[in-house]
C-alpha positions in Angstrom: 13.1 -3.9 -13.7 15.7 -1.1 -13.1 17.1 -0.8 -9.6 16.5 2.8 -8.5 19.6 5.1 -8.3 19.2 7.4 -5.3 20.7 10.8 -5.6 19.2 13.2 -3.0 20.8 16.2 -4.6 18.7 15.6 -7.7 15.4 14.9 -5.9 13.7 18.2 -6.7 14.6 17.7 -10.3 13.0 14.3 -10.6 9.9 15.5 -8.7 9.6 18.5 -11.0 9.7 16.2 -14.0 6.8 14.1 -12.7 4.9 17.3 -11.9 5.4 18.6 -15.4 4.4 15.3 -17.0 1.2 15.0 -15.0 0.3 18.6 -15.6 0.6 18.1 -19.3 -1.1 14.7 -19.5 -4.2 15.9 -17.5 -4.5 19.4 -18.9 -7.5 18.2 -21.1 -9.5 17.7 -17.9 -8.9 21.4 -16.8 -7.9 20.5 -13.2 -6.8 23.1 -10.7 -3.1 23.5 -10.0 -1.4 20.2 -9.1 -0.8 19.8 -5.3 2.6 18.1 -5.0 3.6 16.0 -2.0 7.3 15.3 -1.8 8.7 12.1 -0.3 11.9 11.9 1.7 14.7 11.7 -0.9 16.0 8.4 0.5 15.2 5.7 3.1 11.5 6.0 2.4 10.3 2.4 2.0 9.2 0.5 5.1 9.0 -2.8 3.4 11.4 -4.5 0.9 12.2 -7.9 -0.4 15.5 -9.3 -1.6 16.8 -12.5 -3.1 19.6 -14.2 -1.2 22.5 -15.1 -3.5 24.9 -17.9 -2.5 28.4 -18.0 -3.8 30.5 -20.6 -2.0 30.8 -19.6 1.6 29.5 -16.2 0.9 25.9 -15.0 0.6 24.4 -11.5 0.0 21.3 -9.6 -0.9 20.5 -9.4 -4.6 18.1 -7.8 -7.1 18.0 -8.4 -10.8 18.6 -5.7 -13.4 16.7 -6.6 -16.6 18.3 -5.8 -20.0 15.7 -3.6 -21.8 17.0 -4.9 -25.1 16.5 -8.5 -24.0 14.1 -8.9 -21.1 15.0 -12.5 -20.7 18.5 -11.5 -19.7 18.9 -10.5 -16.1 22.0 -9.4 -14.2 22.4 -10.2 -10.6 23.2 -7.0 -8.6 24.7 -7.4 -5.1 23.3 -5.0 -2.5 25.1 -4.4 0.8 22.8 -1.6 1.5 19.7 -0.1 -0.2 19.1 3.7 0.1 15.5 3.2 -1.0 14.7 1.2 2.1 14.1 2.7 5.5 16.9 3.2 8.0 15.8 0.2 10.1 16.0 -2.1 7.1 19.4 -0.8 6.2 20.7 -1.4 9.8 19.2 -4.9 9.7 20.7 -5.9 6.3 24.3 -6.3 7.4 23.4 -7.6 10.9 21.2 -10.3 9.5 23.7 -11.3 6.9 26.4 -11.7 9.5 24.1 -14.0 11.5 23.2 -16.1 8.5 26.8 -16.6 7.2 27.9 -18.9 10.0 24.6 -20.5 10.8 23.9 -23.6 8.6 20.4 -24.0 10.1 19.3 -20.6 9.0 21.2 -20.2 5.7 20.7 -23.6 4.1 18.6 -23.2 1.0 17.4 -19.7 2.0 16.5 -17.9 -1.2 14.5 -14.7 -0.1 14.3 -12.3 2.7 11.4 -9.8 3.2 11.5 -6.9 5.7 8.4 -5.2 7.0 9.1 -2.3 9.4 7.5 0.8 10.9 8.6 4.4 11.4 9.2 3.6 15.1 11.5 0.7 14.2 9.3 -2.4 14.8 10.6 -5.1 12.4 9.2 -8.3 11.0 11.6 -10.4 8.9 10.3 -13.3 6.7 12.9 -15.9 5.7 11.8 -18.0 2.7 13.3 -21.4 1.9 13.5 -24.1 -0.7 13.3 -26.8 2.0 11.1 -27.7 4.9 11.8 -26.1 8.2 12.5 -28.2 11.4 13.1 -27.8 15.1 16.7 -26.9 14.6 15.7 -24.0 12.3 13.1 -22.8 14.8 15.6 -22.8 17.7 18.1 -20.7 15.7 15.4 -18.4 14.4 14.2 -17.7 18.0 17.7 -16.8 19.0 17.9 -14.6 15.9 14.8 -12.7 17.1 16.4 -12.0 20.4 19.8 -11.0 19.0 18.4 -8.5 16.5 15.2 -7.4 18.3 13.0 -8.5 15.4 10.1 -10.9 14.8 10.7 -13.8 12.4 8.4 -15.8 10.1 9.7 -18.8 8.3 8.2 -19.9 5.0 8.6 -22.9 2.8 6.4 -24.9 0.5 3.1 -25.5 2.3 4.7 -24.2 5.5 4.5 -21.0 7.5 6.0 -20.7 10.9 5.1 -17.6 12.9 7.4 -17.3 15.9 6.0 -14.2 17.6 3.3 -12.5 15.5 2.6 -12.0 11.8 2.2 -8.3 11.8 3.6 -4.9 12.9 1.7 -1.9 14.2 2.4 1.4 12.3 1.4 4.7 13.9 0.8 7.6 11.6 0.4 11.2 12.8 -2.1 13.0 10.6 -2.9 16.5 11.7 -3.8 16.4 15.3 -4.6 12.6 15.2 -2.5 9.5 15.5 -3.9 6.5 13.7 -2.8 2.9 14.4 -2.6 0.3 11.6 -2.0 -3.4 11.9 0.1 -4.3 8.9 0.2 -8.1 8.1 3.1 -9.9 6.6 2.6 -10.8 2.9 -0.4 -8.5 2.4 -0.6 -5.1 0.8 0.3 -2.0 2.8 1.4 1.4 1.6 5.3 1.1 1.4 6.2 4.8 1.9 4.9 5.8 5.3 5.5 9.5 5.0 3.6 9.7 1.7 0.9 7.6 3.2 0.5 10.2 5.9 0.3 12.9 3.2 -2.4 10.9 1.3 -4.5 10.5 4.5 -4.2 14.2 5.3 -5.2 15.2 1.8 -8.2 12.8 1.7 -9.4 14.0 5.2 -9.2 17.6 4.0 -10.9 16.8 0.7 -13.9 15.2 2.4 -14.6 17.7 5.2 -18.2 18.9 5.6 -19.8 15.5 5.1 -20.7 14.6 8.7 -24.4 14.3 7.9 -24.0 11.8 5.1 -22.2 8.5 4.3 -19.1 7.3 2.5 -18.8 4.1 0.4 -15.3 2.8 -0.1 -14.1 0.2 -2.6 -10.7 -1.6 -2.4 -10.3 -0.6 1.2 -7.4 -2.9 2.0 -6.5 -2.9 5.7 -8.7 0.2 6.2 -6.0 2.7 5.5 -8.4 5.5 4.3 -11.4 4.1 6.2 -9.8 4.8 9.6 -8.7 8.3 8.7 -12.0 9.4 7.0 -14.5 7.9 9.4 -15.0 11.0 11.5 -15.8 13.1 8.4 -19.0 11.0 7.7 -22.1 9.8 9.5 -21.3 6.3 8.5 -18.8 4.4 6.3 -19.3 1.2 4.4 -16.1 -0.3 3.0 -15.5 -3.4 0.9 -12.4 -5.5 0.1 -11.9 -8.9 -1.5 -8.8 -10.1 0.4 -9.7 -12.1 3.5 -6.5 -11.1 5.3 -7.0 -7.4 4.6 -10.6 -7.5 5.7 -9.6 -9.1 9.0 -6.8 -6.5 9.5 -9.2 -3.7 8.6 -11.6 -4.8 11.3 -8.8 -5.0 13.8 -7.8 -1.5 12.9 -11.4 -0.2 13.4 -11.2 -1.6 17.0 -7.7 -0.3 17.6 -8.7 3.2 16.6 -12.1 3.2 18.4 -14.0 3.6 15.1 -17.7 2.7 15.7 -19.4 4.2 12.6 -17.6 2.1 9.9 -18.3 -1.4 8.6 -15.9 -3.5 6.4 -17.4 -6.3 4.3 -15.6 -8.9 2.3 -16.8 -8.6 -1.3 -15.3 -7.7 -4.7 -15.8 -4.2 -6.0 -17.7 -5.7 -9.0 -20.0 -7.7 -6.8 -20.7 -4.8 -4.6 -21.4 -2.5 -7.5 -24.0 -5.1 -8.6 -25.5 -5.1 -5.1 -25.8 -1.3 -5.1 -27.7 -1.5 -8.4 -30.0 -4.1 -6.9 -28.8 -6.8 -9.2 -27.2 -9.0 -6.6 -28.6 -10.1 -3.3 -27.9 -12.8 -0.8 -27.1 -13.0 2.9 -23.8 -11.0 2.7 -25.5 -8.1 1.0 -28.5 -8.1 3.3 -26.1 -7.8 6.3 -24.9 -4.5 4.9 -28.4 -2.9 5.3 -27.9 -0.7 2.2 -31.3 1.0 2.6 -30.0 2.6 5.8 -27.2 4.5 4.1 -27.2 7.9 2.4 -24.1 7.8 0.3 -22.8 11.2 -0.9 -19.2 10.2 -1.5 -17.4 7.2 -3.0 -13.7 6.5 -2.5 -11.9 4.2 -4.8 -8.2 3.0 -4.6 -8.1 0.4 -7.4 -5.2 -1.7 -8.7 -3.1 -0.5 -11.6 -5.6 -1.7 -14.1 -8.0 1.0 -12.9 -11.8 0.7 -13.2 -13.8 -0.8 -16.0 -16.3 1.3 -17.9 -19.3 0.0 -16.0 -17.7 0.8 -12.7 -17.0 4.3 -13.9 -20.6 4.8 -14.9 -21.6 3.6 -11.5 -19.4 6.1 -9.7 -21.0 8.9 -11.8 -24.1 8.4 -9.6 -22.4 9.9 -6.5 -22.1 13.6 -5.8 -18.4 13.4 -4.9 -15.7 10.9 -6.0 -12.3 10.5 -4.3 -10.1 8.6 -6.7 -6.7 7.4 -5.5 -4.6 6.0 -8.4 -1.3 4.2 -8.6 -1.4 4.4 -12.4 -1.9 7.8 -14.1 -2.6 6.1 -17.5 -5.6 4.2 -16.3 -6.7 7.2 -14.2 -6.8 9.3 -17.3 -8.8 6.7 -19.2 -11.3 6.6 -16.3 -11.5 10.4 -16.2 -12.6 10.4 -19.9 -15.9 8.9 -18.6 -16.1 10.5 -15.1 -15.5 14.0 -16.4 -18.7 13.8 -18.5 -20.7 14.2 -15.2 -18.1 15.5 -12.8 -15.4 18.1 -12.7 -11.9 17.8 -11.2 -11.8 20.2 -8.2 -8.6 18.9 -6.6 -5.6 17.1 -8.2 -2.6 15.8 -6.2 0.7 14.1 -6.9 2.0 11.8 -4.1 5.6 10.8 -4.8 5.2 7.3 -3.4 8.1 5.9 -5.5 10.9 8.3 -5.9 13.6 7.5 -8.5 11.1 5.6 -10.6 8.6 6.8 -13.3 5.7 5.7 -11.1 3.3 8.4 -9.8 0.5 8.1 -7.2 -2.3 10.5 -7.8 -5.3 11.8 -5.9 -8.3 13.3 -7.6 -11.4 14.9 -6.1 -14.4 15.1 -8.5 -17.7 16.9 -7.8 -20.9 16.5 -9.9 -21.3 19.3 -12.4 -24.2 21.6 -11.7 
């Protein structure tokens, strides 16, 4: 892994390179002009994790630079700040380090720190140890919460101590709406909040005019898109395999007053079988699939993309919204999807500036 080098003066240049690469790589699908959504050039990540490196009486945040010629060789890189991370994280890094340096109960065998923050500055800090945590640790950790205005979780083998709560609440302004999202420690959330706002706005705009019909969503996570798109549809049925994410998504439905969406715990593969009538059982029966009139499917799969069977299943919907964190697997999937659908919108979301990674959004509509 290469540690990103942040140079705001060159941001437009690196974004243009991504735009040109995507435009060339997807030209064979004849998409419309690429819609480009820029990130803040620095301080864009709301969550980060760092190793803690101990050298005598000193300790510091560290990441590892991997030698491309010899991947087994890693160089420890000291980080006193991290321009990729949000400003709240950068403010906390030195303040937390100072508190750890002279506190044996907090620093002993500490090996990793994870930050989860919001645009408004709420912060949850997880301290991870190679030892069991005791009452002395808890007392000092509670004092740390007060001193730095943070929430703390302690982790060790088979141990998780939540002192205040295990989540933060992010509030994202999208158009004329503000959506609230519970984001739980150690579960997936979109790291770049400003780009998340752009993605939600794009998806809402792409699915307007659907109020009489229904949306099915696969890989819904904590309900990130479910919440924002619900008012565009008569009903929404979303599925997710992670138990933590499903619980969080249901909390988010309540927090946002969403009454026309249901989130069920099931893998995308199992749910696809259920939609084809190949898999039943109590969980599927509870969905009441016969009551839905799905016109649109939204997928936000992991980097591996979708398998061929899943792609063929998506082809049965009039409209497909595909959010991708891996353009290579997206292109592979479009080889199948473009046989029945045409790309009518194509977007680049610069979720990870200063890396080669691109987040894409594609809207496909069935060919007439």
